[in-house]
LOVOPA-988925 format. One line per 5 residues: number of its first residue (from 0); their letters; for each residue x, y, z of N, C-alpha, C. Coordinates in Angstrom, 2 decimals, decimal comma. Example, Ala and Ser with C-alpha at 12.3 -4.5 7.8 and 13.67 -1.06 7.14 Angstrom:
<rs>
0> as> 13,19:-5,69:7,80:12,30:-4,50:7,80:13,20:-3,30:7,80 | 12,85:-2,25:7,08:13,67:-1,06:7,14:12,90:0,03:7,87
</rs>
This chain:
<rs>
0> mqhyv> -65,63:-73,14:-16,95:-64,25:-72,77:-17,39:-64,21:-71,15:-16,25 | -62,98:-71,57:-15,87:-63,24:-70,54:-14,76:-62,26:-69,00:-15,61 | -62,82:-67,49:-15,63:-62,73:-66,21:-16,24:-61,83:-65,32:-14,94 | -61,29:-65,05:-15,91:-59,83:-63,53:-14,89:-60,78:-63,00:-14,72 | -60,92:-61,50:-14,17:-61,70:-60,97:-13,26:-61,32:-59,79:-13,91
5> ghgap> -62,57:-59,09:-14,23:-62,20:-57,88:-15,50:-62,19:-58,60:-17,00 | -62,41:-59,49:-17,49:-62,97:-60,44:-17,91:-64,47:-60,86:-18,75 | -65,48:-61,14:-19,73:-66,42:-61,88:-19,81:-66,28:-63,24:-20,42 | -67,52:-63,81:-20,67:-67,23:-65,23:-21,36:-67,31:-64,83:-22,76 | -65,81:-65,93:-23,11:-65,66:-65,65:-24,27:-67,35:-65,92:-25,14
10> ppaps> -68,06:-64,77:-26,39:-68,79:-65,57:-27,26:-68,95:-66,67:-27,94 | -69,83:-67,11:-27,62:-70,12:-68,45:-28,38:-69,57:-69,11:-30,10 | -68,47:-69,72:-30,18:-68,60:-70,00:-31,06:-69,90:-70,48:-32,96 | -69,00:-69,52:-33,52:-70,46:-70,11:-34,79:-70,78:-71,28:-34,77 | -71,91:-72,11:-35,23:-71,56:-73,58:-35,62:-70,74:-73,96:-36,80
15> grpph> -70,25:-74,96:-36,64:-69,55:-75,06:-37,87:-67,93:-75,16:-37,90 | -67,43:-74,12:-36,89:-66,66:-73,38:-36,71:-66,52:-73,97:-35,57 | -64,76:-73,96:-35,85:-63,63:-74,08:-34,00:-64,22:-72,42:-33,12 | -64,10:-72,74:-31,80:-64,59:-72,02:-31,62:-62,56:-71,05:-31,67 | -62,83:-69,51:-31,10:-62,13:-68,48:-30,85:-60,40:-69,06:-29,53
20> pappa> -59,70:-69,14:-29,84:-58,34:-69,35:-28,86:-59,27:-68,18:-28,23 | -58,82:-68,80:-26,33:-59,17:-67,83:-25,68:-57,97:-67,05:-25,02 | -57,52:-66,24:-24,95:-56,30:-65,23:-24,73:-56,03:-65,41:-23,05 | -54,40:-65,72:-23,21:-53,20:-66,03:-22,80:-53,60:-66,05:-21,46 | -53,11:-66,31:-20,12:-52,93:-65,56:-19,21:-52,04:-64,29:-19,09
25> papgs> -52,97:-63,28:-17,62:-52,40:-61,66:-17,93:-51,26:-62,58:-17,36 | -49,46:-62,34:-17,14:-48,22:-62,19:-16,85:-48,43:-60,99:-14,95 | -48,03:-61,99:-13,76:-47,93:-61,09:-13,31:-47,45:-59,94:-12,79 | -48,53:-58,59:-12,26:-47,42:-57,43:-12,82:-47,79:-56,65:-14,24 | -48,54:-57,85:-15,15:-49,38:-56,78:-16,90:-49,75:-55,45:-16,30
30> gwagg> -51,08:-56,08:-15,15:-52,04:-54,98:-15,36:-53,17:-55,45:-15,85 | -53,35:-56,32:-16,20:-54,31:-55,98:-17,37:-55,63:-56,80:-16,39 | -55,12:-57,81:-14,83:-55,76:-58,69:-14,23:-56,93:-57,11:-13,43 | -56,30:-56,05:-13,25:-56,71:-55,32:-12,02:-57,58:-53,97:-12,80 | -56,99:-53,79:-14,71:-57,26:-52,95:-15,40:-56,20:-52,05:-15,36
35> haghg> -55,02:-52,23:-16,26:-54,52:-51,72:-16,24:-54,53:-49,94:-16,62 | -54,49:-49,17:-16,29:-54,40:-47,47:-16,37:-54,16:-47,73:-18,04 | -55,39:-46,48:-18,85:-55,40:-46,33:-19,93:-55,90:-47,37:-21,08 | -55,70:-48,76:-20,64:-55,65:-49,98:-21,81:-57,48:-50,83:-21,32 | -57,65:-51,56:-19,38:-59,09:-51,97:-19,56:-59,11:-53,45:-21,04
40> vppag> -60,15:-53,87:-20,81:-60,17:-54,84:-21,91:-60,00:-54,90:-23,33 | -59,06:-55,54:-23,12:-57,89:-55,78:-25,17:-59,23:-56,25:-26,14 | -59,31:-55,34:-27,11:-60,04:-55,47:-27,92:-60,04:-57,04:-28,71 | -61,17:-57,33:-29,22:-61,93:-58,42:-29,42:-61,17:-59,04:-31,10 | -60,85:-60,27:-31,06:-60,21:-60,17:-32,41:-61,04:-60,42:-33,64
45> pphpp> -61,05:-60,46:-34,60:-61,31:-60,92:-35,78:-62,45:-62,22:-36,29 | -63,55:-61,72:-36,18:-64,74:-63,11:-36,19:-64,13:-64,80:-37,41 | -62,96:-64,23:-38,34:-62,31:-64,77:-38,68:-61,29:-65,26:-38,64 | -60,34:-65,41:-37,99:-58,64:-65,34:-37,69:-58,10:-66,00:-39,35 | -57,85:-65,92:-39,31:-56,57:-66,52:-40,31:-56,02:-67,02:-40,79
50> agppr> -55,91:-68,40:-41,45:-55,44:-70,27:-40,72:-54,13:-69,73:-40,81 | -53,92:-70,91:-39,97:-52,33:-70,98:-39,29:-52,79:-71,13:-37,36 | -50,74:-70,78:-37,35:-50,98:-70,78:-35,64:-51,29:-69,58:-34,89 | -52,32:-69,38:-33,90:-51,87:-68,63:-34,16:-50,55:-67,52:-33,81 | -50,79:-66,41:-33,87:-49,69:-65,17:-33,29:-49,52:-65,33:-31,98
55> ppaap> -48,35:-65,33:-31,03:-48,43:-65,25:-29,76:-48,17:-64,02:-29,31 | -49,43:-63,91:-27,87:-49,24:-62,23:-27,42:-48,24:-61,06:-27,09 | -48,76:-59,80:-27,52:-47,29:-59,04:-27,34:-46,68:-58,67:-26,00 | -45,46:-58,97:-25,77:-44,59:-58,87:-24,55:-45,38:-57,54:-23,65 | -45,69:-57,90:-22,23:-46,75:-56,81:-21,35:-44,32:-55,72:-21,72
60> prpaa> -45,53:-54,56:-21,55:-44,67:-53,44:-21,17:-43,99:-53,90:-19,54 | -42,73:-53,57:-19,75:-42,02:-53,33:-18,27:-41,94:-52,42:-17,62 | -42,17:-52,60:-16,31:-42,27:-51,28:-15,33:-40,93:-50,15:-15,74 | -40,88:-49,39:-15,74:-39,63:-48,50:-15,53:-38,72:-48,10:-14,35 | -38,18:-48,16:-14,75:-36,68:-48,61:-13,56:-37,03:-47,39:-12,13
65> aprpa> -36,66:-47,61:-11,60:-36,60:-46,36:-10,45:-35,30:-45,38:-10,66 | -34,99:-44,57:-10,17:-34,02:-43,78:-10,52:-32,92:-44,41:-9,21 | -31,66:-44,58:-9,67:-30,85:-44,74:-8,29:-30,49:-43,42:-7,58 | -29,85:-43,14:-6,50:-29,83:-42,32:-5,60:-27,94:-42,33:-6,04 | -28,16:-41,20:-5,89:-27,43:-40,32:-6,37:-25,93:-40,92:-5,68
70> apqsa> -24,96:-41,65:-5,48:-23,33:-42,21:-4,60:-23,21:-40,38:-3,92 | -23,26:-40,79:-2,89:-22,42:-39,39:-1,65:-21,13:-39,43:-2,04 | -20,67:-38,44:-2,36:-19,58:-37,56:-3,01:-18,10:-38,00:-1,08 | -17,85:-38,35:-1,28:-16,24:-38,26:-0,36:-16,29:-37,41:0,32 | -15,69:-36,99:1,37:-15,42:-36,09:1,75:-13,97:-35,65:1,41
75> gppap> -13,85:-34,78:0,87:-11,98:-34,72:0,65:-11,43:-33,40:1,20 | -9,89:-32,90:0,35:-9,72:-32,03:1,35:-10,52:-31,05:0,39 | -10,65:-29,67:0,45:-11,74:-28,48:-0,12:-10,19:-28,15:-1,23 | -11,50:-27,77:-2,21:-10,38:-27,18:-3,83:-9,49:-25,71:-3,02 | -8,13:-26,22:-4,23:-7,21:-25,42:-3,05:-7,24:-23,96:-4,11
80> qappv> -7,43:-22,61:-3,22:-7,90:-21,33:-3,70:-6,73:-20,54:-4,01 | -6,98:-19,35:-5,07:-5,86:-19,06:-5,03:-5,31:-18,82:-4,17 | -3,94:-18,19:-4,23:-3,95:-17,08:-3,21:-3,91:-15,60:-3,40 | -4,19:-14,14:-2,13:-4,68:-13,35:-3,05:-3,69:-12,71:-3,96 | -3,80:-11,78:-4,32:-2,91:-11,24:-5,12:-2,46:-9,93:-4,17
85> ppqpg> -0,91:-9,04:-3,87:-0,75:-8,56:-2,60:-1,29:-7,24:-3,79 | -1,55:-6,16:-2,87:-1,22:-4,87:-3,26:-0,70:-4,37:-4,43 | -0,94:-4,26:-5,56:0,35:-2,80:-6,17:1,08:-1,55:-5,24 | 2,01:-1,35:-5,87:2,80:-0,24:-5,09:1,13:1,22:-5,88 | 1,66:2,40:-4,62:0,65:3,04:-4,56:-0,37:3,16:-4,22
90> geptg> -0,84:2,05:-4,13:-2,41:1,28:-4,25:-3,07:2,35:-3,56 | -2,94:3,54:-3,04:-3,78:4,45:-2,20:-4,53:4,94:-2,93 | -6,29:5,18:-2,41:-7,66:5,99:-3,18:-6,70:7,04:-3,97 | -5,18:8,07:-3,14:-5,37:8,90:-3,67:-4,05:8,97:-4,86 | -3,84:7,66:-4,04:-2,41:7,60:-5,15:-0,40:7,92:-4,50
95> qvrlp> -1,10:7,90:-3,46:0,10:8,51:-2,43:0,74:7,30:-1,92 | 1,94:7,05:-1,48:2,95:5,59:-1,89:2,47:5,56:0,09 | 2,29:4,47:0,46:2,39:3,68:2,11:3,24:4,24:2,84 | 3,81:5,34:3,51:5,09:4,69:4,21:5,49:4,14:4,53 | 6,36:2,52:5,08:6,87:1,46:5,79:7,16:2,10:7,11
100> agapv> 6,77:1,64:8,46:6,58:2,34:9,74:7,94:2,14:9,96 | 8,89:2,79:10,15:10,13:2,82:10,83:11,26:2,63:9,80 | 11,45:2,71:8,86:11,93:1,84:7,40:12,72:3,54:7,17 | 13,38:4,07:7,38:14,60:5,21:6,74:14,46:5,28:5,60 | 13,51:5,86:4,55:14,33:5,77:2,48:15,09:6,76:2,25
105> qlpap> 15,36:5,19:1,81:17,14:5,46:0,65:16,95:6,18:-0,98 | 17,30:7,00:-0,72:17,30:8,73:-1,65:18,07:7,78:-2,88 | 17,48:7,87:-4,06:18,41:7,23:-5,56:19,57:8,12:-5,15 | 20,60:6,74:-6,12:21,38:7,57:-5,64:21,92:8,54:-7,80 | 22,72:9,54:-7,62:22,35:10,01:-8,50:23,09:9,60:-9,78
110> paepr> 22,67:9,98:-10,86:23,16:9,13:-12,32:24,84:9,47:-12,26 | 25,41:8,29:-13,16:26,83:8,58:-13,18:27,14:9,63:-14,21 | 27,94:10,30:-13,65:28,26:11,50:-15,09:28,89:11,83:-15,86 | 29,19:10,85:-17,39:30,27:10,99:-17,84:30,81:11,68:-18,25 | 32,98:11,62:-18,62:33,22:12,62:-17,98:33,94:13,58:-19,09
115> gaapl> 33,92:14,57:-18,24:33,84:15,86:-18,79:32,20:16,19:-19,21 | 31,52:15,95:-18,80:30,31:16,93:-18,42:30,00:17,52:-17,55 | 28,94:18,44:-17,30:28,74:19,73:-16,62:28,31:19,27:-15,32 | 28,38:19,88:-14,40:27,81:19,30:-13,14:26,54:18,73:-13,25 | 25,97:18,44:-12,02:25,04:17,72:-11,52:23,82:18,78:-11,40
120> datrt> 23,05:19,47:-11,44:22,12:20,30:-11,75:20,50:19,97:-10,36 | 21,68:20,30:-9,43:21,25:20,00:-8,18:19,68:21,09:-8,21 | 19,57:22,24:-8,87:17,66:22,41:-8,57:17,00:21,25:-9,86 | 17,30:20,52:-9,86:16,33:19,50:-10,73:16,71:18,05:-10,30 | 17,23:17,99:-8,79:17,44:16,79:-8,16:16,57:16,48:-6,57
125> svavl> 15,98:15,40:-6,66:15,00:15,06:-5,60:16,15:15,10:-4,67 | 16,44:15,33:-3,89:16,95:15,75:-2,37:16,47:15,54:-0,63 | 17,43:15,37:0,18:16,57:15,76:1,38:17,27:16,56:2,14 | 17,56:17,91:2,60:19,50:18,50:2,78:18,66:18,77:4,06 | 19,98:18,74:5,02:19,93:19,38:6,27:20,69:20,75:6,75
130> ligpa> 20,05:22,09:7,27:20,91:23,91:6,79:21,34:23,60:7,89 | 23,09:22,99:8,56:22,69:23,70:10,13:23,50:24,91:9,95 | 22,55:24,86:11,32:23,67:26,40:11,65:23,14:27,31:12,91 | 23,86:28,49:14,01:23,60:29,25:14,78:22,51:29,68:14,76 | 21,79:30,01:15,75:20,30:30,89:16,29:20,81:32,36:15,63
135> gagkt> 20,20:33,02:14,50:20,41:34,28:13,67:21,19:33,97:12,50 | 21,86:32,41:11,94:22,44:32,34:10,77:21,90:32,38:9,31 | 20,66:32,72:9,57:19,98:32,97:8,75:19,02:31,40:7,67 | 19,06:30,28:8,84:19,13:29,59:8,36:17,56:28,73:7,94 | 16,62:29,42:8,48:14,88:29,61:8,23:14,95:30,60:6,31
140> tvarh> 15,48:31,78:6,73:14,96:32,66:5,88:16,03:32,20:4,05 | 16,98:30,78:4,54:17,87:30,62:3,56:17,21:29,13:2,74 | 16,35:28,38:4,21:16,60:27,16:3,51:14,69:27,24:2,40 | 14,24:28,68:3,46:12,44:28,52:2,83:12,88:29,40:1,18 | 13,80:30,06:0,91:14,00:31,08:-0,57:14,30:29,67:-0,94
145> waerr> 15,54:28,82:-0,95:15,94:27,77:-1,21:14,92:26,80:-1,95 | 14,18:26,42:-1,34:12,78:25,63:-1,48:11,78:25,92:-2,67 | 12,36:26,72:-2,11:11,00:28,42:-3,55:10,88:28,84:-4,55 | 12,44:28,57:-4,95:12,68:29,04:-6,38:13,45:27,84:-7,26 | 13,48:25,69:-6,84:13,56:25,24:-7,48:13,04:24,73:-8,10
150> svpta> 13,62:24,67:-9,30:11,79:23,96:-10,74:11,99:22,34:-10,35 | 12,08:21,87:-9,49:11,10:20,51:-8,66:10,61:20,84:-7,24 | 9,07:20,11:-7,07:8,72:20,70:-5,33:9,94:20,08:-4,59 | 9,64:21,20:-3,96:10,36:21,00:-2,47:9,49:21,87:-0,99 | 9,72:20,79:0,36:9,16:21,83:1,35:10,57:21,74:2,03
155> hisld> 9,48:22,43:2,67:10,85:23,64:4,06:10,29:23,49:5,38 | 11,07:22,40:5,98:10,46:21,60:7,03:11,54:22,50:8,06 | 10,78:23,86:8,36:11,31:24,48:10,40:11,52:23,39:11,61 | 12,25:23,18:11,95:12,34:22,47:13,97:11,52:23,59:14,23 | 11,64:24,26:14,27:11,00:25,09:15,51:10,22:25,58:15,39
160> dvrew> 9,17:25,93:13,48:8,30:25,69:13,86:7,36:25,03:14,12 | 7,63:23,43:13,79:7,80:22,07:14,26:7,32:21,42:16,10 | 8,56:23,09:16,24:8,55:22,62:17,99:7,84:23,89:18,27 | 7,30:24,46:17,81:5,79:25,87:18,74:4,26:25,01:19,22 | 4,56:23,61:17,46:3,20:23,17:17,79:2,69:22,87:19,10
165> vragf> 3,53:23,14:20,11:3,01:22,43:21,39:2,43:23,92:21,73 | 1,17:24,14:22,38:0,44:25,51:22,75:1,29:25,10:24,51 | 0,42:24,51:25,18:0,34:24,67:26,44:1,10:23,63:27,18 | 1,88:24,65:27,70:3,36:23,52:28,13:4,56:23,65:27,21 | 4,63:24,76:26,54:5,44:24,61:25,33:7,55:25,15:26,43
170> adpqq> 8,50:25,06:26,26:9,13:24,59:26,87:9,82:25,48:26,34 | 10,14:27,00:27,10:10,79:27,88:26,33:11,65:28,23:26,13 | 12,96:27,69:24,70:14,57:28,16:25,54:15,08:28,94:26,21 | 14,90:30,39:26,17:14,42:31,36:26,96:15,12:31,19:28,61 | 14,22:29,65:28,72:13,97:29,44:30,18:15,48:27,97:30,54
175> gwheg> 16,02:28,17:29,80:17,47:27,59:29,93:16,29:25,08:29,22 | 18,44:24,78:29,36:17,92:23,83:28,67:17,79:23,43:30,00 | 16,33:22,09:30,06:16,31:20,72:31,04:15,51:19,84:30,36 | 15,05:19,33:31,27:14,75:18,01:30,63:13,00:18,47:29,76 | 11,80:19,35:29,68:11,14:19,52:28,93:11,76:20,00:27,20
180> setqy> 12,48:20,76:27,51:12,46:21,21:26,19:13,89:20,09:25,49 | 14,19:19,01:25,89:15,48:17,99:26,04:14,39:16,99:24,66 | 13,21:16,59:25,89:12,07:15,80:25,42:10,47:16,78:24,05 | 9,90:18,42:23,65:10,27:18,48:23,03:11,17:18,91:21,83 | 12,60:18,97:22,02:13,46:19,35:20,71:13,86:17,75:19,69
185> rlarr> 13,59:16,75:21,64:14,22:15,13:20,21:11,92:14,59:19,24 | 10,94:15,15:20,75:9,87:14,55:19,50:10,07:15,75:18,14 | 10,13:17,05:18,60:9,80:17,85:17,37:10,81:16,76:16,60 | 12,50:16,65:16,47:13,23:16,36:15,32:12,30:14,83:14,52 | 11,94:14,30:15,39:11,16:12,99:15,38:10,28:13,20:14,42
190> tcgfa> 9,54:14,48:14,41:8,32:14,59:14,09:8,85:14,90:12,00 | 10,13:15,72:12,66:10,13:16,50:11,35:11,08:15,36:10,24 | 11,43:14,60:10,89:11,81:13,40:10,15:10,79:12,47:9,42 | 9,80:12,12:10,11:8,91:11,52:9,37:8,14:12,31:8,39 | 8,07:13,54:9,08:8,05:14,10:7,43:8,46:14,66:6,31
195> arnfl> 9,92:14,47:6,65:10,71:14,68:5,41:11,02:13,52:4,58 | 10,25:12,20:5,07:10,28:10,97:4,96:8,88:10,19:4,07 | 7,98:11,13:4,56:6,63:11,21:3,29:6,77:12,04:2,39 | 7,21:13,21:2,66:6,96:13,54:1,29:8,70:12,72:0,18 | 9,64:12,57:0,17:9,91:12,09:-0,15:10,14:10,10:-0,65
200> angis> 9,34:9,97:-0,05:8,05:8,37:-0,30:7,65:8,66:-1,83 | 7,46:9,90:-1,70:5,54:10,45:-2,56:6,39:11,61:-2,98 | 8,22:11,42:-4,63:8,59:12,79:-5,15:8,76:13,99:-4,09 | 8,69:14,24:-3,31:8,55:15,97:-2,81:10,72:15,55:-2,20 | 11,25:16,65:-3,66:12,37:17,16:-2,01:12,07:18,20:-0,85
205> cildd> 12,65:17,55:-0,28:12,90:19,04:1,64:14,14:19,20:2,15 | 13,92:19,80:2,52:15,16:20,95:3,76:14,35:21,40:4,21 | 15,77:20,45:5,97:15,40:21,00:7,21:16,25:21,53:7,73 | 15,86:22,87:8,46:17,28:23,55:9,63:16,77:23,07:10,55 | 18,25:23,08:11,01:18,35:22,44:13,00:19,80:23,61:13,62
210> avfpd> 19,85:23,29:14,84:20,85:24,15:15,20:21,97:22,79:15,67 | 22,54:22,15:15,31:23,06:20,94:15,35:24,47:20,96:15,26 | 24,51:20,32:17,10:26,17:20,65:17,66:26,64:19,74:17,11 | 28,27:19,44:17,12:29,73:18,97:16,27:29,24:17,98:17,48 | 29,25:18,49:18,46:29,50:17,71:20,07:28,55:16,88:20,53
215> wpvvg> 27,61:16,79:19,50:26,41:16,07:20,18:26,32:14,68:19,13 | 27,36:14,37:18,44:26,91:13,44:17,90:25,99:12,33:17,14 | 25,55:11,89:18,32:24,32:10,84:18,00:23,34:12,03:18,62 | 23,17:12,54:19,41:21,42:13,59:19,05:21,29:14,34:17,65 | 22,92:14,90:17,36:22,57:15,73:15,72:22,97:15,13:14,80
220> lggwk> 23,80:15,16:14,28:23,97:14,16:12,97:23,15:12,75:12,05 | 23,37:11,78:14,32:23,02:11,01:14,12:21,43:10,77:14,19 | 20,63:11,48:14,54:19,82:11,50:15,54:18,80:11,90:13,81 | 19,69:12,77:12,95:18,73:12,93:11,44:19,13:11,97:11,09 | 20,47:10,87:11,21:20,27:10,42:9,92:19,38:9,17:10,23
225> rhvgp> 19,03:8,98:11,63:18,34:7,56:11,42:17,17:7,57:11,07 | 16,10:9,49:11,32:14,86:9,31:11,55:14,90:9,61:9,64 | 15,34:10,41:8,98:15,67:10,75:7,75:16,05:9,52:6,48 | 17,44:9,20:7,10:18,20:8,47:5,90:19,36:8,73:5,95 | 19,98:7,46:5,32:21,52:7,47:5,22:22,28:9,01:3,96
230> glipv> 20,61:9,59:2,83:20,92:10,07:2,22:20,56:11,54:1,81 | 20,97:11,74:3,36:20,09:12,82:3,33:21,15:13,68:3,70 | 21,87:15,20:3,47:22,91:15,56:2,89:22,96:17,06:3,61 | 23,64:16,97:4,54:24,21:17,98:5,72:25,00:18,97:5,10 | 24,29:20,63:5,85:25,20:21,39:5,00:25,24:22,48:5,80
235> vllpg> 26,28:23,00:6,37:26,70:24,55:7,40:25,98:25,81:7,42 | 25,78:25,80:7,47:25,20:27,65:7,39:26,03:28,79:8,49 | 27,03:29,35:8,75:27,59:29,95:9,41:28,54:31,39:9,17 | 27,77:32,90:9,58:28,51:33,62:9,39:29,51:34,07:10,29 | 29,97:34,85:10,12:31,06:35,72:11,66:29,48:35,91:12,83
240> ldvvl> 29,97:36,27:13,96:29,72:36,28:15,02:28,90:37,62:15,37 | 29,50:39,03:14,39:28,90:40,12:15,15:27,70:39,86:14,02 | 27,15:39,42:13,11:26,07:39,28:11,95:24,96:38,76:12,74 | 25,65:37,26:13,31:25,03:36,40:14,46:23,69:37,56:15,13 | 25,19:38,19:15,98:24,75:39,30:17,01:23,48:39,67:16,31
245> ernae> 23,87:40,40:15,81:22,87:41,90:14,70:21,86:41,13:14,68 | 21,53:39,41:13,73:20,62:39,37:13,73:19,86:38,02:14,57 | 19,96:37,80:15,40:19,48:38,21:16,69:18,74:38,50:17,95 | 19,24:40,37:17,29:18,57:41,44:17,84:17,27:41,77:17,28 | 16,72:42,00:16,01:16,08:41,75:15,56:14,58:40,33:15,60
250> rtgnr> 15,55:39,65:16,38:13,75:38,73:16,69:12,93:39,25:17,25 | 12,21:38,61:17,45:10,79:39,39:18,52:10,70:37,94:19,43 | 9,58:37,75:20,91:8,98:35,82:21,20:10,25:35,42:21,16 | 9,26:34,07:21,85:10,78:33,42:21,57:11,92:32,29:20,96 | 11,95:33,72:19,89:12,59:33,16:18,50:14,50:33,67:19,14
255> rlade> 14,01:35,32:19,91:15,31:35,95:20,27:15,63:35,44:22,20 | 16,81:35,00:21,68:18,08:35,04:22,68:18,73:35,54:23,02 | 19,60:34,97:24,77:20,04:36,42:24,94:21,62:36,00:24,17 | 22,06:37,90:24,58:23,98:37,29:23,20:24,50:36,82:23,90 | 24,67:36,79:25,44:25,20:35,91:26,21:25,28:34,47:25,73
260> evari> 23,31:33,54:25,02:23,93:32,21:25,02:23,78:32,39:23,47 | 23,86:33,58:22,77:23,87:33,52:20,80:25,92:33,20:21,01 | 26,25:33,68:22,06:28,26:33,34:21,62:28,57:32,39:22,04 | 27,80:31,47:22,60:28,33:30,19:23,48:27,21:30,39:22,74 | 26,43:29,41:21,69:26,31:28,77:19,95:26,87:28,76:19,24
265> hgrma> 27,38:29,91:18,59:28,13:30,31:17,88:29,49:29,67:17,96 | 30,44:29,60:19,65:31,09:28,91:19,09:30,99:27,62:19,71 | 30,46:27,01:19,87:30,02:25,25:19,27:30,51:25,12:18,54 | 29,28:25,94:17,54:29,58:25,90:15,75:30,91:25,69:15,68 | 31,47:26,45:16,05:32,69:26,52:14,85:32,98:24,66:15,21
270> gwygs> 32,98:24,18:15,77:33,40:22,80:15,72:33,42:21,67:14,22 | 32,49:22,33:13,19:32,09:21,67:12,59:33,16:22,80:11,16 | 33,91:23,17:11,56:35,54:23,47:11,16:36,14:21,65:10,19 | 36,98:21,63:9,69:37,14:20,52:9,51:36,84:18,81:9,49 | 35,50:19,35:9,61:34,76:17,55:9,50:34,75:17,19:8,72
275> glpii> 34,27:17,91:7,80:34,20:17,30:6,61:33,22:17,66:5,15 | 32,64:18,37:6,34:30,67:18,78:5,76:31,21:20,32:5,33 | 30,33:20,84:4,00:30,33:21,74:3,20:29,85:23,08:4,37 | 30,48:23,87:4,97:30,61:25,11:5,54:29,90:25,98:4,31 | 29,15:27,14:4,21:28,86:28,30:3,66:29,05:29,50:5,05
280> dntrh> 30,15:30,24:4,78:29,80:31,74:5,81:29,49:32,65:4,36 | 28,14:32,88:5,24:26,64:34,16:4,28:27,59:35,45:4,89 | 27,92:35,52:5,79:28,49:37,20:6,04:27,83:38,35:4,94 | 29,20:37,89:3,97:28,63:38,75:2,78:27,81:39,05:2,14 | 26,87:37,85:2,36:26,34:37,40:0,47:24,90:37,38:1,44
285> dvett> 24,12:38,24:0,63:22,26:38,28:0,44:21,85:36,96:0,19 | 20,76:36,66:0,76:19,76:35,22:0,48:19,98:34,99:-0,92 | 19,88:35,60:-2,43:19,71:34,67:-3,79:21,50:34,13:-3,92 | 22,30:34,65:-3,41:24,12:34,74:-3,18:24,23:32,66:-2,54 | 23,67:32,66:-1,86:23,63:32,10:-0,54:23,23:31,34:-0,75
290> arlld> 21,70:31,29:-1,22:20,77:30,09:-2,05:21,38:29,56:-3,64 | 22,07:30,16:-4,22:23,09:29,65:-5,32:24,52:28,79:-4,87 | 25,35:29,44:-3,30:25,87:28,11:-3,05:25,77:27,43:-2,47 | 24,72:27,57:-1,60:23,93:25,44:-1,29:23,70:24,80:-2,83 | 22,90:25,27:-3,11:22,69:24,40:-5,05:24,35:23,90:-4,98
295> eavar> 25,83:24,71:-5,33:26,24:24,22:-5,65:27,34:22,89:-4,74 | 26,84:23,56:-3,26:26,82:22,31:-1,68:26,34:21,01:-2,26 | 25,23:21,21:-2,88:24,33:19,55:-2,88:24,82:19,19:-4,04 | 25,16:19,76:-4,70:25,32:19,18:-6,95:26,74:18,46:-6,00 | 28,49:18,77:-5,10:28,42:18,69:-4,88:28,90:17,22:-3,92
300> alasp> 28,05:17,20:-2,72:27,33:15,92:-2,44:26,67:15,01:-2,82 | 26,35:15,30:-4,24:25,89:14,07:-4,87:26,73:13,64:-5,52 | 27,49:14,18:-5,91:28,47:13,64:-6,75:29,58:12,94:-6,27 | 29,78:13,07:-4,72:31,11:13,16:-4,07:29,94:12,78:-2,39 | 29,46:11,33:-2,03:29,30:12,27:-0,83:29,54:12,51:0,44
305> paw> 29,88:13,20:0,60:30,40:13,29:2,42:30,44:12,26:3,51 | 31,97:11,70:4,45:31,34:10,62:5,65:31,20:11,54:6,06 | 29,62:10,81:7,21:29,17:11,46:7,99:29,14:10,34:9,29
</rs>
């Protein structure tokens, strides 16, 4: 009789008894023929098996199924991303408002006053004022005092101070009007306008002073309106010629002009009469009184803006 590899011959059957049935042939791949790991030769059955037909052998264990490879994902369009969050207004680390390049700031319209109410308090309103006047009219002195006495933050921006930032190559007005002086005046006005818009955008009022001629609308009021914005309030400070000449004589350096030049500028400023702009004649007023009259002129302009 042929025997399977890995199994010995069955023991001889005792006399008078039928032989023990031989184990069935192992199924291919069951692991018995080569000694399955962890099993070896199955134990022998009992010497006296119970009567009846023999039990069929247990089914051999099925080999573990190999893991299926993951199906490749189809390369589809990328998942939509959330749109970037726009920066919040005033997102500067310092909390300041970033000024839009080249865009004039619109001043907020004053609230409507009920009928019979007190006039608007110009000392507590954010405004931008342009104080116009000839050399020696007291523009710088009045503008500085007016800015200091207000109860809201207010800046004074002097055109002459900004123009004198130029140290080498300064165009002295005593040498007359020429291309260099015209360029420096234009640059100073543009710089003052940018400073005014920057202050206004951050809640600070301002007052500027300049000798604007009524017969130069594009360079004068038109230029300031472009640089600052349509909410600019122009006010003319125009004392008598004798007062202007006296104040000019007290000046020193390049701020002092010849008497003939002062008289010529004063005569051109007279063209503001009849223009519709508020005019303050401070011939007989001190600085405090002139500042109070300026408050009244600004309040009237806020209630009924002049057409200019």
